[in-house]
C-alpha positions in Angstrom: 238.8 127.5 136.0 236.9 126.0 139.0 235.6 128.9 141.2 236.1 128.8 144.7 233.0 130.8 145.8 229.7 131.1 143.9 227.8 134.0 144.2 224.0 133.7 143.3 222.7 136.7 143.4 224.3 140.0 141.9 223.0 142.9 140.1 226.4 143.9 138.2 224.1 144.3 135.3 222.4 147.1 136.9 223.8 151.0 135.4 225.9 151.8 138.8 228.2 149.3 137.3 228.2 151.0 133.9 232.0 152.5 133.9 233.4 149.7 135.9 231.2 146.4 135.1 234.3 144.7 133.4 236.7 145.5 136.0 234.5 144.0 138.9 233.2 141.1 137.2 237.3 140.1 136.5 238.2 141.0 139.7 235.1 138.6 141.0 236.4 136.0 138.2 240.4 136.3 139.5 239.4 136.0 143.0 237.6 132.7 141.9 233.9 133.6 142.1 231.5 132.5 139.8 228.2 134.6 140.0 224.6 134.7 138.2 223.1 138.1 136.7 220.0 138.8 138.0 217.5 139.6 135.2 214.5 141.8 137.0 212.5 142.9 134.0 213.0 142.3 130.1 215.6 144.5 129.4 217.5 143.5 132.3 217.1 140.1 131.7 218.5 140.6 128.5 221.3 142.6 129.6 222.1 139.9 131.9 222.2 137.0 129.5 224.5 139.4 127.3 227.3 139.9 130.3 227.1 136.3 130.6 228.0 135.3 127.0 231.2 137.4 127.8 232.5 135.3 130.6 233.3 132.0 131.7 231.9 131.1 135.3 228.9 133.8 135.0 226.0 133.0 134.4 222.1 134.5 133.8 218.4 134.1 135.5 215.4 136.0 133.4 212.1 137.4 135.4 210.2 140.0 136.2 211.2 141.2 139.9 207.4 142.0 141.7 208.4 145.8 142.5 211.2 146.8 139.8 209.2 147.3 137.0 205.5 147.5 137.4 204.4 149.0 134.3 205.8 145.8 132.2 203.3 143.0 131.0 205.0 140.4 131.3 204.9 138.3 127.8 205.6 134.3 128.7 207.2 133.8 124.8 209.6 136.6 125.1 211.1 135.0 128.2 210.8 131.7 127.5 212.9 132.4 124.1 215.4 134.1 126.5 215.2 131.5 129.0 216.4 129.2 126.0 219.9 130.2 126.2 222.4 128.0 127.6 223.6 130.7 130.1 220.5 131.1 131.5 220.3 128.9 134.7 217.1 130.0 136.6 213.9 132.1 136.0 213.7 135.3 138.4 214.1 136.8 140.2 210.4 136.7 141.2 208.0 136.3 144.1 205.9 138.8 146.5 207.2 142.0 147.8 204.8 143.9 150.0 207.7 145.7 152.1 205.9 148.9 150.8 202.5 147.9 151.7 201.4 146.9 148.5 197.1 147.7 147.7 194.9 144.9 146.8 195.5 145.8 143.3 199.0 145.5 143.5 199.4 142.4 145.1 197.0 140.9 142.3 199.3 142.0 139.8 202.1 140.7 141.7 200.4 136.8 142.2 199.4 137.0 138.3 203.2 137.6 137.5 204.5 135.3 140.3 202.2 132.2 138.7 203.2 133.2 134.9 206.4 132.7 135.9 206.5 129.5 137.8 204.7 127.9 135.0 207.7 129.3 132.8 209.6 127.2 134.9 207.6 124.4 134.7 207.9 124.2 131.1 211.9 125.4 130.6 213.2 122.7 133.9 214.7 125.7 135.4 214.5 126.4 138.9 212.9 130.1 140.2 215.1 132.5 141.9 212.8 133.9 144.4 212.4 137.7 145.8 211.4 137.4 149.2 211.3 139.6 152.2 209.2 140.3 155.3 205.6 142.0 154.5 206.7 145.1 156.6 209.6 146.4 158.2 
């Protein structure tokens, strides 16, 4: 089936969909909506791939969101291995997020991780999925 629409940023891999994930995805696909499951850290990236493997017209990204998992240390080689999966279409969700007022140390870490993901995108030939919003509300 050729999709009518393409939702390029979904989070059906989040835990709030654990009870009805398959039904939500099936409704979208039946309505002609293809989708990309967005990875926000290593485990969510793996989950995004697992979901994408189950369905035609469902794809994944792999990446480390700037604020969702601040304890994770970005591992280029581990993410590169995930990025090589044929259903992975982009690197991210990555970028900078100072919305809640990041301190200088947090800003530096976000910049370093963002640069590493830019390098990963260059190394894999995949586009970036950028997380962006205003610095402050």
